[in-house]
N, CA, C and O atoms as a GROMACS GRO file, in nm:
protein
  504
    1MET      N    1   2.311  -0.013  -0.537
    1MET     CA    2   2.255   0.097  -0.463
    1MET      C    3   2.242   0.054  -0.317
    1MET      O    4   2.193  -0.056  -0.288
    2THR      N    5   2.286   0.137  -0.226
    2THR     CA    6   2.274   0.104  -0.083
    2THR      C    7   2.144   0.162  -0.029
    2THR      O    8   2.103   0.274  -0.061
    3ILE      N    9   2.081   0.082   0.055
    3ILE     CA   10   1.954   0.122   0.114
    3ILE      C   11   1.949   0.066   0.256
    3ILE      O   12   2.007  -0.039   0.284
    4LEU      N   13   1.880   0.134   0.343
    4LEU     CA   14   1.865   0.086   0.480
    4LEU      C   15   1.759  -0.024   0.485
    4LEU      O   16   1.660  -0.019   0.413
    5THR      N   17   1.783  -0.123   0.572
    5THR     CA   18   1.683  -0.229   0.584
    5THR      C   19   1.552  -0.175   0.640
    5THR      O   20   1.445  -0.226   0.609
    6LYS      N   21   1.562  -0.071   0.723
    6LYS     CA   22   1.437  -0.016   0.776
    6LYS      C   23   1.357   0.056   0.667
    6LYS      O   24   1.236   0.070   0.680
    7ALA      N   25   1.423   0.102   0.561
    7ALA     CA   26   1.351   0.161   0.448
    7ALA      C   27   1.272   0.054   0.374
    7ALA      O   28   1.160   0.079   0.327
    8ILE      N   29   1.329  -0.065   0.362
    8ILE     CA   30   1.258  -0.175   0.297
    8ILE      C   31   1.137  -0.216   0.382
    8ILE      O   32   1.028  -0.240   0.330
    9LYS      N   33   1.158  -0.223   0.513
    9LYS     CA   34   1.046  -0.257   0.602
    9LYS      C   35   0.938  -0.149   0.596
    9LYS      O   36   0.819  -0.180   0.599
   10PHE      N   37   0.979  -0.024   0.587
   10PHE     CA   38   0.884   0.086   0.576
   10PHE      C   39   0.800   0.072   0.450
   10PHE      O   40   0.680   0.099   0.452
   11GLN      N   41   0.862   0.031   0.340
   11GLN     CA   42   0.787   0.011   0.216
   11GLN      C   43   0.686  -0.102   0.231
   11GLN      O   44   0.576  -0.095   0.177
   12ILE      N   45   0.723  -0.206   0.305
   12ILE     CA   46   0.629  -0.316   0.329
   12ILE      C   47   0.508  -0.263   0.408
   12ILE      O   48   0.394  -0.298   0.376
   13TYR      N   49   0.533  -0.181   0.508
   13TYR     CA   50   0.424  -0.125   0.587
   13TYR      C   51   0.337  -0.033   0.501
   13TYR      O   52   0.214  -0.036   0.512
   14ILE      N   53   0.400   0.047   0.417
   14ILE     CA   54   0.323   0.138   0.331
   14ILE      C   55   0.233   0.061   0.235
   14ILE      O   56   0.116   0.095   0.219
   15PHE      N   57   0.287  -0.043   0.172
   15PHE     CA   58   0.204  -0.123   0.081
   15PHE      C   59   0.094  -0.197   0.157
   15PHE      O   60  -0.012  -0.224   0.101
   16SER      N   61   0.119  -0.231   0.283
   16SER     CA   62   0.012  -0.290   0.366
   16SER      C   63  -0.099  -0.188   0.390
   16SER      O   64  -0.217  -0.222   0.386
   17LEU      N   65  -0.060  -0.063   0.415
   17LEU     CA   66  -0.161   0.041   0.430
   17LEU      C   67  -0.235   0.066   0.299
   17LEU      O   68  -0.355   0.094   0.300
   18PHE      N   69  -0.165   0.055   0.186
   18PHE     CA   70  -0.232   0.068   0.057
   18PHE      C   71  -0.337  -0.042   0.040
   18PHE      O   72  -0.446  -0.018  -0.013
   19PHE      N   73  -0.304  -0.164   0.084
   19PHE     CA   74  -0.399  -0.273   0.076
   19PHE      C   75  -0.522  -0.242   0.161
   19PHE      O   76  -0.636  -0.261   0.116
   20LEU      N   77  -0.499  -0.194   0.283
   20LEU     CA   78  -0.612  -0.158   0.370
   20LEU      C   79  -0.692  -0.041   0.313
   20LEU      O   80  -0.814  -0.036   0.329
   21LEU      N   81  -0.625   0.051   0.247
   21LEU     CA   82  -0.694   0.164   0.185
   21LEU      C   83  -0.788   0.116   0.074
   21LEU      O   84  -0.901   0.163   0.062
   22THR      N   85  -0.740   0.023  -0.006
   22THR     CA   86  -0.823  -0.032  -0.112
   22THR      C   87  -0.939  -0.112  -0.053
   22THR      O   88  -1.052  -0.104  -0.102
   23LEU      N   89  -0.911  -0.188   0.052
   23LEU     CA   90  -1.017  -0.262   0.119
   23LEU      C   91  -1.122  -0.166   0.177
   23LEU      O   92  -1.241  -0.196   0.176
   24ASN      N   93  -1.075  -0.053   0.227
   24ASN     CA   94  -1.167   0.048   0.280
   24ASN      C   95  -1.258   0.103   0.170
   24ASN      O   96  -1.377   0.126   0.194
   25ILE      N   97  -1.204   0.124   0.052
   25ILE     CA   98  -1.286   0.172  -0.059
   25ILE      C   99  -1.396   0.072  -0.092
   25ILE      O  100  -1.511   0.110  -0.115
   26VAL      N  101  -1.361  -0.056  -0.096
   26VAL     CA  102  -1.459  -0.159  -0.126
   26VAL      C  103  -1.565  -0.166  -0.015
   26VAL      O  104  -1.684  -0.178  -0.044
   27LEU      N  105  -1.520  -0.158   0.110
   27LEU     CA  106  -1.616  -0.168   0.221
   27LEU      C  107  -1.706  -0.046   0.230
   27LEU      O  108  -1.814  -0.055   0.288
   28ARG      N  109  -1.666   0.066   0.176
   28ARG     CA  110  -1.754   0.184   0.176
   28ARG      C  111  -1.880   0.162   0.094
   28ARG      O  112  -1.984   0.222   0.119
   29PHE      N  113  -1.870   0.074  -0.006
   29PHE     CA  114  -1.988   0.041  -0.085
   29PHE      C  115  -2.086  -0.043  -0.002
   29PHE      O  116  -2.207  -0.035  -0.021
   30VAL      N  117  -2.032  -0.123   0.090
   30VAL     CA  118  -2.117  -0.210   0.172
   30VAL      C  119  -2.175  -0.133   0.290
   30VAL      O  120  -2.295  -0.140   0.316
   31PHE      N  121  -2.088  -0.059   0.361
   31PHE     CA  122  -2.131   0.018   0.477
   31PHE      C  123  -2.137   0.165   0.437
   31PHE      O  124  -2.034   0.230   0.420
   32THR      N  125  -2.257   0.216   0.422
   32THR     CA  126  -2.273   0.354   0.372
   32THR      C  127  -2.285   0.456   0.484
   32THR      O  128  -2.302   0.575   0.456
   33SER      N  129  -2.277   0.414   0.608
   33SER     CA  130  -2.295   0.508   0.718
   33SER      C  131  -2.170   0.594   0.738
   33SER      O  132  -2.058   0.551   0.709
   34ASN      N  133  -2.191   0.715   0.788
   34ASN     CA  134  -2.078   0.803   0.817
   34ASN      C  135  -1.994   0.751   0.932
   34ASN      O  136  -1.875   0.781   0.941
   35LEU      N  137  -2.055   0.673   1.020
   35LEU     CA  138  -1.982   0.615   1.132
   35LEU      C  139  -1.867   0.526   1.082
   35LEU      O  140  -1.759   0.526   1.140
   36PHE      N  141  -1.892   0.451   0.976
   36PHE     CA  142  -1.788   0.366   0.919
   36PHE      C  143  -1.670   0.450   0.870
   36PHE      O  144  -1.555   0.412   0.890
   37ASN      N  145  -1.698   0.563   0.808
   37ASN     CA  146  -1.591   0.651   0.760
   37ASN      C  147  -1.505   0.702   0.875
   37ASN      O  148  -1.382   0.707   0.864
   38TYR      N  149  -1.569   0.739   0.985
   38TYR     CA  150  -1.494   0.788   1.101
   38TYR      C  151  -1.412   0.677   1.166
   38TYR      O  152  -1.298   0.700   1.208
   39ILE      N  153  -1.469   0.559   1.175
   39ILE     CA  154  -1.397   0.447   1.234
   39ILE      C  155  -1.277   0.410   1.148
   39ILE      O  156  -1.168   0.387   1.201
   40SER      N  157  -1.296   0.404   1.016
   40SER     CA  158  -1.184   0.369   0.928
   40SER      C  159  -1.075   0.476   0.931
   40SER      O  160  -0.956   0.444   0.924
   41LEU      N  161  -1.113   0.603   0.941
   41LEU     CA  162  -1.014   0.710   0.953
   41LEU      C  163  -0.935   0.696   1.082
   41LEU      O  164  -0.813   0.713   1.082
   42GLY      N  165  -1.003   0.664   1.192
   42GLY     CA  166  -0.934   0.642   1.318
   42GLY      C  167  -0.838   0.525   1.313
   42GLY      O  168  -0.727   0.532   1.365
   43VAL      N  169  -0.882   0.416   1.249
   43VAL     CA  170  -0.794   0.299   1.235
   43VAL      C  171  -0.670   0.334   1.154
   43VAL      O  172  -0.560   0.294   1.189
   44PHE      N  173  -0.688   0.410   1.045
   44PHE     CA  174  -0.572   0.449   0.964
   44PHE      C  175  -0.476   0.538   1.041
   44PHE      O  176  -0.354   0.522   1.030
   45LEU      N  177  -0.528   0.630   1.120
   45LEU     CA  178  -0.441   0.717   1.198
   45LEU      C  179  -0.363   0.639   1.303
   45LEU      O  180  -0.245   0.665   1.325
   46VAL      N  181  -0.428   0.544   1.368
   46VAL     CA  182  -0.360   0.460   1.467
   46VAL      C  183  -0.252   0.375   1.398
   46VAL      O  184  -0.141   0.363   1.450
   47LEU      N  185  -0.285   0.316   1.284
   47LEU     CA  186  -0.186   0.235   1.213
   47LEU      C  187  -0.067   0.317   1.165
   47LEU      O  188   0.046   0.269   1.169
   48ILE      N  189  -0.091   0.439   1.121
   48ILE     CA  190   0.019   0.526   1.078
   48ILE      C  191   0.107   0.561   1.197
   48ILE      O  192   0.229   0.565   1.185
   49ALA      N  193   0.047   0.588   1.313
   49ALA     CA  194   0.126   0.618   1.432
   49ALA      C  195   0.211   0.498   1.473
   49ALA      O  196   0.328   0.513   1.508
   50ILE      N  197   0.153   0.379   1.469
   50ILE     CA  198   0.227   0.257   1.501
   50ILE      C  199   0.340   0.237   1.401
   50ILE      O  200   0.452   0.201   1.438
   51LEU      N  201   0.311   0.259   1.274
   51LEU     CA  202   0.411   0.244   1.169
   51LEU      C  203   0.530   0.337   1.194
   51LEU      O  204   0.645   0.294   1.180
   52LEU      N  205   0.504   0.461   1.229
   52LEU     CA  206   0.612   0.556   1.255
   52LEU      C  207   0.694   0.516   1.377
   52LEU      O  208   0.816   0.534   1.377
   53MET      N  209   0.630   0.464   1.482
   53MET     CA  210   0.704   0.420   1.600
   53MET      C  211   0.793   0.300   1.567
   53MET      O  212   0.908   0.294   1.611
   54ILE      N  213   0.741   0.206   1.490
   54ILE     CA  214   0.820   0.090   1.450
   54ILE      C  215   0.937   0.134   1.363
   54ILE      O  216   1.048   0.081   1.378
   55TYR      N  217   0.914   0.229   1.274
   55TYR     CA  218   1.019   0.275   1.185
   55TYR      C  219   1.132   0.341   1.263
   55TYR      O  220   1.249   0.320   1.232
   56LYS      N  221   1.100   0.418   1.364
   56LYS     CA  222   1.204   0.486   1.442
   56LYS      C  223   1.286   0.389   1.524
   56LYS      O  224   1.403   0.415   1.550
   57LYS      N  225   1.227   0.277   1.565
   57LYS     CA  226   1.298   0.179   1.648
   57LYS      C  227   1.373   0.075   1.565
   57LYS      O  228   1.447  -0.005   1.622
   58SER      N  229   1.356   0.074   1.435
   58SER     CA  230   1.419  -0.028   1.352
   58SER      C  231   1.569  -0.006   1.343
   58SER      O  232   1.620   0.103   1.368
   59GLU      N  233   1.638  -0.114   1.307
   59GLU     CA  234   1.783  -0.106   1.292
   59GLU      C  235   1.820  -0.026   1.167
   59GLU      O  236   1.742  -0.016   1.072
   60GLU      N  237   1.940   0.031   1.170
   60GLU     CA  238   1.986   0.112   1.057
   60GLU      C  239   2.105   0.044   0.989
   60GLU      O  240   2.216   0.096   0.992
   61ARG      N  241   2.079  -0.069   0.930
   61ARG     CA  242   2.184  -0.143   0.862
   61ARG      C  243   2.172  -0.118   0.711
   61ARG      O  244   2.064  -0.128   0.654
   62GLN      N  245   2.284  -0.085   0.648
   62GLN     CA  246   2.282  -0.060   0.504
   62GLN      C  247   2.309  -0.191   0.430
   62GLN      O  248   2.394  -0.271   0.468
   63VAL      N  249   2.235  -0.208   0.323
   63VAL     CA  250   2.253  -0.325   0.237
   63VAL      C  251   2.259  -0.278   0.092
   63VAL      O  252   2.209  -0.171   0.058
   64VAL      N  253   2.321  -0.359   0.010
   64VAL     CA  254   2.332  -0.327  -0.132
   64VAL      C  255   2.219  -0.397  -0.206
   64VAL      O  256   2.204  -0.519  -0.199
   65VAL      N  257   2.141  -0.318  -0.277
   65VAL     CA  258   2.028  -0.369  -0.355
   65VAL      C  259   2.048  -0.323  -0.498
   65VAL      O  260   2.077  -0.205  -0.521
   66PRO      N  261   2.034  -0.413  -0.596
   66PRO     CA  262   2.048  -0.370  -0.736
   66PRO      C  263   1.945  -0.264  -0.774
   66PRO      O  264   1.834  -0.262  -0.720
   67THR      N  265   1.981  -0.178  -0.864
   67THR     CA  266   1.892  -0.070  -0.907
   67THR      C  267   1.765  -0.124  -0.971
   67THR      O  268   1.660  -0.059  -0.964
   68SER      N  269   1.773  -0.240  -1.032
   68SER     CA  270   1.653  -0.296  -1.096
   68SER      C  271   1.543  -0.323  -0.993
   68SER      O  272   1.425  -0.307  -1.024
   69TYR      N  273   1.580  -0.363  -0.872
   69TYR     CA  274   1.480  -0.385  -0.768
   69TYR      C  275   1.408  -0.256  -0.731
   69TYR      O  276   1.286  -0.252  -0.720
   70THR      N  277   1.485  -0.151  -0.714
   70THR     CA  278   1.423  -0.024  -0.676
   70THR      C  279   1.338   0.032  -0.789
   70THR      O  280   1.238   0.098  -0.764
   71ASN      N  281   1.378   0.007  -0.914
   71ASN     CA  282   1.297   0.053  -1.027
   71ASN      C  283   1.162  -0.019  -1.033
   71ASN      O  284   1.060   0.043  -1.063
   72VAL      N  285   1.163  -0.148  -1.004
   72VAL     CA  286   1.037  -0.223  -1.004
   72VAL      C  287   0.942  -0.168  -0.898
   72VAL      O  288   0.823  -0.151  -0.925
   73ILE      N  289   0.994  -0.142  -0.779
   73ILE     CA  290   0.911  -0.087  -0.672
   73ILE      C  291   0.861   0.052  -0.709
   73ILE      O  292   0.746   0.087  -0.682
   74LYS      N  293   0.948   0.132  -0.771
   74LYS     CA  294   0.909   0.267  -0.812
   74LYS      C  295   0.794   0.263  -0.913
   74LYS      O  296   0.698   0.338  -0.900
   75TYR      N  297   0.805   0.175  -1.013
   75TYR     CA  298   0.699   0.166  -1.113
   75TYR      C  299   0.571   0.109  -1.054
   75TYR      O  300   0.461   0.148  -1.094
   76ASN      N  301   0.584   0.016  -0.961
   76ASN     CA  302   0.466  -0.039  -0.894
   76ASN      C  303   0.394   0.071  -0.815
   76ASN      O  304   0.271   0.078  -0.814
   77LEU      N  305   0.471   0.156  -0.750
   77LEU     CA  306   0.412   0.268  -0.676
   77LEU      C  307   0.343   0.365  -0.771
   77LEU      O  308   0.235   0.415  -0.740
   78TYR      N  309   0.403   0.391  -0.887
   78TYR     CA  310   0.340   0.478  -0.986
   78TYR      C  311   0.207   0.419  -1.032
   78TYR      O  312   0.108   0.491  -1.044
   79ILE      N  313   0.205   0.289  -1.057
   79ILE     CA  314   0.082   0.223  -1.101
   79ILE      C  315  -0.027   0.238  -0.996
   79ILE      O  316  -0.141   0.270  -1.028
   80PHE      N  317   0.009   0.216  -0.868
   80PHE     CA  318  -0.091   0.228  -0.762
   80PHE      C  319  -0.144   0.371  -0.753
   80PHE      O  320  -0.265   0.391  -0.746
   81VAL      N  321  -0.055   0.468  -0.753
   81VAL     CA  322  -0.097   0.608  -0.735
   81VAL      C  323  -0.184   0.653  -0.852
   81VAL      O  324  -0.287   0.718  -0.831
   82ILE      N  325  -0.145   0.620  -0.973
   82ILE     CA  326  -0.224   0.660  -1.090
   82ILE      C  327  -0.360   0.592  -1.088
   82ILE      O  328  -0.462   0.657  -1.113
   83ALA      N  329  -0.363   0.462  -1.060
   83ALA     CA  330  -0.491   0.390  -1.055
   83ALA      C  331  -0.579   0.444  -0.943
   83ALA      O  332  -0.700   0.455  -0.960
   84TYR      N  333  -0.520   0.476  -0.829
   84TYR     CA  334  -0.599   0.530  -0.717
   84TYR      C  335  -0.654   0.669  -0.750
   84TYR      O  336  -0.769   0.700  -0.718
   85ALA      N  337  -0.572   0.752  -0.814
   85ALA     CA  338  -0.619   0.886  -0.851
   85ALA      C  339  -0.732   0.878  -0.952
   85ALA      O  340  -0.831   0.950  -0.940
   86ILE      N  341  -0.718   0.792  -1.052
   86ILE     CA  342  -0.824   0.778  -1.152
   86ILE      C  343  -0.950   0.719  -1.087
   86ILE      O  344  -1.062   0.764  -1.115
   87ALA      N  345  -0.931   0.619  -1.001
   87ALA     CA  346  -1.046   0.556  -0.936
   87ALA      C  347  -1.118   0.654  -0.844
   87ALA      O  348  -1.240   0.648  -0.830
   88SER      N  349  -1.044   0.743  -0.782
   88SER     CA  350  -1.107   0.840  -0.691
   88SER      C  351  -1.207   0.929  -0.762
   88SER      O  352  -1.307   0.972  -0.704
   89PHE      N  353  -1.180   0.958  -0.888
   89PHE     CA  354  -1.269   1.047  -0.962
   89PHE      C  355  -1.372   0.975  -1.047
   89PHE      O  356  -1.474   1.034  -1.083
   90THR      N  357  -1.349   0.849  -1.079
   90THR     CA  358  -1.437   0.784  -1.176
   90THR      C  359  -1.511   0.662  -1.123
   90THR      O  360  -1.576   0.592  -1.201
   91LEU      N  361  -1.505   0.633  -0.992
   91LEU     CA  362  -1.581   0.519  -0.940
   91LEU      C  363  -1.729   0.544  -0.958
   91LEU      O  364  -1.779   0.654  -0.937
   92THR      N  365  -1.798   0.439  -0.997
   92THR     CA  366  -1.943   0.450  -1.013
   92THR      C  367  -2.011   0.408  -0.883
   92THR      O  368  -1.946   0.361  -0.790
   93GLU      N  369  -2.141   0.426  -0.878
   93GLU     CA  370  -2.216   0.395  -0.756
   93GLU      C  371  -2.235   0.245  -0.735
   93GLU      O  372  -2.261   0.202  -0.623
   94GLU      N  373  -2.222   0.166  -0.840
   94GLU     CA  374  -2.242   0.022  -0.829
   94GLU      C  375  -2.109  -0.045  -0.795
   94GLU      O  376  -2.007  -0.018  -0.858
   95LEU      N  377  -2.112  -0.131  -0.695
   95LEU     CA  378  -1.991  -0.201  -0.654
   95LEU      C  379  -1.942  -0.296  -0.762
   95LEU      O  380  -1.821  -0.307  -0.784
   96LEU      N  381  -2.033  -0.364  -0.828
   96LEU     CA  382  -1.994  -0.467  -0.922
   96LEU      C  383  -1.992  -0.421  -1.068
   96LEU      O  384  -2.006  -0.504  -1.158
   97SER      N  385  -1.975  -0.294  -1.092
   97SER     CA  386  -1.960  -0.251  -1.231
   97SER      C  387  -1.821  -0.292  -1.280
   97SER      O  388  -1.727  -0.303  -1.201
   98LEU      N  389  -1.808  -0.313  -1.408
   98LEU     CA  390  -1.682  -0.360  -1.466
   98LEU      C  391  -1.569  -0.261  -1.438
   98LEU      O  392  -1.457  -0.302  -1.407
   99GLN      N  393  -1.597  -0.134  -1.448
   99GLN     CA  394  -1.497  -0.031  -1.426
   99GLN      C  395  -1.443  -0.038  -1.282
   99GLN      O  396  -1.322  -0.031  -1.261
  100ASN      N  397  -1.532  -0.049  -1.185
  100ASN     CA  398  -1.490  -0.058  -1.045
  100ASN      C  399  -1.409  -0.184  -1.019
  100ASN      O  400  -1.308  -0.180  -0.948
  101ILE      N  401  -1.453  -0.295  -1.075
  101ILE     CA  402  -1.381  -0.421  -1.055
  101ILE      C  403  -1.240  -0.412  -1.112
  101ILE      O  404  -1.146  -0.462  -1.049
  102ILE      N  405  -1.223  -0.351  -1.227
  102ILE     CA  406  -1.089  -0.335  -1.285
  102ILE      C  407  -1.001  -0.250  -1.194
  102ILE      O  408  -0.885  -0.285  -1.170
  103TYR      N  409  -1.054  -0.140  -1.144
  103TYR     CA  410  -0.976  -0.057  -1.052
  103TYR      C  411  -0.938  -0.133  -0.926
  103TYR      O  412  -0.823  -0.126  -0.881
  104PHE      N  413  -1.032  -0.207  -0.870
  104PHE     CA  414  -1.004  -0.281  -0.747
  104PHE      C  415  -0.898  -0.389  -0.771
  104PHE      O  416  -0.811  -0.410  -0.686
  105ILE      N  417  -0.906  -0.456  -0.885
  105ILE     CA  418  -0.805  -0.558  -0.916
  105ILE      C  419  -0.667  -0.495  -0.929
  105ILE      O  420  -0.570  -0.549  -0.876
  106ILE      N  421  -0.657  -0.382  -0.998
  106ILE     CA  422  -0.528  -0.314  -1.013
  106ILE      C  423  -0.474  -0.270  -0.878
  106ILE      O  424  -0.356  -0.290  -0.848
  107LEU      N  425  -0.559  -0.210  -0.796
  107LEU     CA  426  -0.513  -0.160  -0.666
  107LEU      C  427  -0.473  -0.274  -0.573
  107LEU      O  428  -0.368  -0.268  -0.509
  108PHE      N  429  -0.555  -0.378  -0.564
  108PHE     CA  430  -0.520  -0.492  -0.480
  108PHE      C  431  -0.393  -0.561  -0.530
  108PHE      O  432  -0.305  -0.595  -0.451
  109ALA      N  433  -0.383  -0.583  -0.661
  109ALA     CA  434  -0.266  -0.651  -0.717
  109ALA      C  435  -0.139  -0.570  -0.693
  109ALA      O  436  -0.036  -0.627  -0.659
  110SER      N  437  -0.147  -0.439  -0.711
  110SER     CA  438  -0.029  -0.355  -0.690
  110SER      C  439   0.015  -0.357  -0.545
  110SER      O  440   0.135  -0.366  -0.517
  111SER      N  441  -0.078  -0.348  -0.452
  111SER     CA  442  -0.040  -0.348  -0.311
  111SER      C  443   0.014  -0.484  -0.268
  111SER      O  444   0.112  -0.491  -0.194
  112ILE      N  445  -0.048  -0.591  -0.311
  112ILE     CA  446   0.000  -0.725  -0.276
  112ILE      C  447   0.137  -0.750  -0.339
  112ILE      O  448   0.225  -0.807  -0.274
  113PHE      N  449   0.156  -0.709  -0.463
  113PHE     CA  450   0.286  -0.724  -0.528
  113PHE      C  451   0.393  -0.647  -0.451
  113PHE      O  452   0.503  -0.698  -0.432
  114GLY      N  453   0.362  -0.525  -0.407
  114GLY     CA  454   0.458  -0.446  -0.332
  114GLY      C  455   0.497  -0.512  -0.201
  114GLY      O  456   0.614  -0.511  -0.163
  115ILE      N  457   0.400  -0.570  -0.132
  115ILE     CA  458   0.430  -0.639  -0.007
  115ILE      C  459   0.519  -0.760  -0.031
  115ILE      O  460   0.621  -0.777   0.036
  116ILE      N  461   0.482  -0.842  -0.127
  116ILE     CA  462   0.557  -0.965  -0.154
  116ILE      C  463   0.697  -0.932  -0.207
  116ILE      O  464   0.795  -0.991  -0.161
  117TYR      N  465   0.707  -0.841  -0.300
  117TYR     CA  466   0.836  -0.809  -0.362
  117TYR      C  467   0.932  -0.749  -0.259
  117TYR      O  468   1.049  -0.787  -0.256
  118ASN      N  469   0.885  -0.657  -0.175
  118ASN     CA  470   0.972  -0.600  -0.073
  118ASN      C  471   1.012  -0.703   0.032
  118ASN      O  472   1.124  -0.700   0.083
  119THR      N  473   0.921  -0.794   0.064
  119THR     CA  474   0.954  -0.901   0.158
  119THR      C  475   1.062  -0.992   0.100
  119THR      O  476   1.154  -1.032   0.171
  120LEU      N  477   1.051  -1.025  -0.028
  120LEU     CA  478   1.154  -1.106  -0.092
  120LEU      C  479   1.290  -1.035  -0.094
  120LEU      O  480   1.393  -1.097  -0.070
  121ILE      N  481   1.288  -0.905  -0.121
  121ILE     CA  482   1.412  -0.827  -0.119
  121ILE      C  483   1.471  -0.828   0.022
  121ILE      O  484   1.592  -0.844   0.038
  122LEU      N  485   1.388  -0.813   0.122
  122LEU     CA  486   1.436  -0.810   0.260
  122LEU      C  487   1.499  -0.944   0.298
  122LEU      O  488   1.602  -0.947   0.366
  123PHE      N  489   1.438  -1.055   0.256
  123PHE     CA  490   1.495  -1.186   0.289
  123PHE      C  491   1.621  -1.215   0.209
  123PHE      O  492   1.709  -1.287   0.257
  124LYS      N  493   1.633  -1.160   0.089
  124LYS     CA  494   1.754  -1.181   0.010
  124LYS      C  495   1.874  -1.110   0.071
  124LYS      O  496   1.985  -1.162   0.069
  125VAL      N  497   1.852  -0.991   0.126
  125VAL     CA  498   1.964  -0.914   0.177
  125VAL      C  499   1.998  -0.949   0.321
  125VAL      O  500   2.107  -0.916   0.367
  126GLU      N  501   1.909  -1.017   0.394
  126GLU     CA  502   1.940  -1.050   0.532
  126GLU      C  503   2.004  -1.186   0.543
  126GLU      O  504   2.037  -1.230   0.653
   0.00000   0.00000   0.00000
């Protein structure tokens, strides 16, 4: 399967934002003020704008990547989205409840795996 190298870099940036999103969820338990929510929203908007500018300036070189690599990333993304959707509705008020810890582990592991796996793919094809 042919894919642009900037698409792989974009996936690395997206999984980095997923990591920050999960970190934001954890920090909301520590900082309960509305000011923190506004600051984190501003930071996310700035990071997304930077991400889009970097993406537009990236090179457009096509590389061949086996379908198995893209399937792994696709399933990892499914795991993150499903875990995030479930966590959004079922998080409890206690930071250290077992249910919350399981969700945080899944979300952090999925985002870190996505960053590392896409980085390895990028170094293999370059």
